[in-house]
N, C-alpha and C positions, 0 to 999 in steps of 0.2 A: 352663534349669534345671540341666542338667548342668554348665554353666560355673560357676554359682553354687556347686554342690556341690564342684567342683574347687577353687574359690577358698577356700571355707570349710575344706575339708580341708587345703589348703596353709597357711592361716592358723593352724589348730589345730596342725598338725605343726610349723610354724615357731615358734609360740609356745612349744611344749614343747621342741623340739630345740635351738634356738639358745641359750637360757639354760643348758640342760643341757650343751651343748658348751662354752660359756664356763666353766661351773663345773668341768667335767672338765679343761679346759686349765689353769685356775688351780690346781686341786688336784693336777695331774699332778706338778708339781715336788715337792710335799710328800709325795705318796702313792706315787710311782713305786717307790721301794725297797720300801715296805711291800706294795704290791699285787703286785710281782714275787715277793716272798717268799711271800705268801699263795697266789698262783697256782701257784707251784712246789710249795708244800706240798700244795695241793689236788690238783695233778697227781700227785704221788707217792702221795697217799692213794687216788686213783682207780686208779692203777696197781696198788697193793697189793691193792685189792678185785678 
């Protein structure tokens, strides 16, 4: 029973994480500069707060 739950959990996590990781890797080239800008801007915003 525990093995089935572990396999089901792994399948669910893999089903979500793998496509997400592929999408992130594909979008990283396009969004890297923008995300760095936004992260730094948010970092400065939190520092000011």
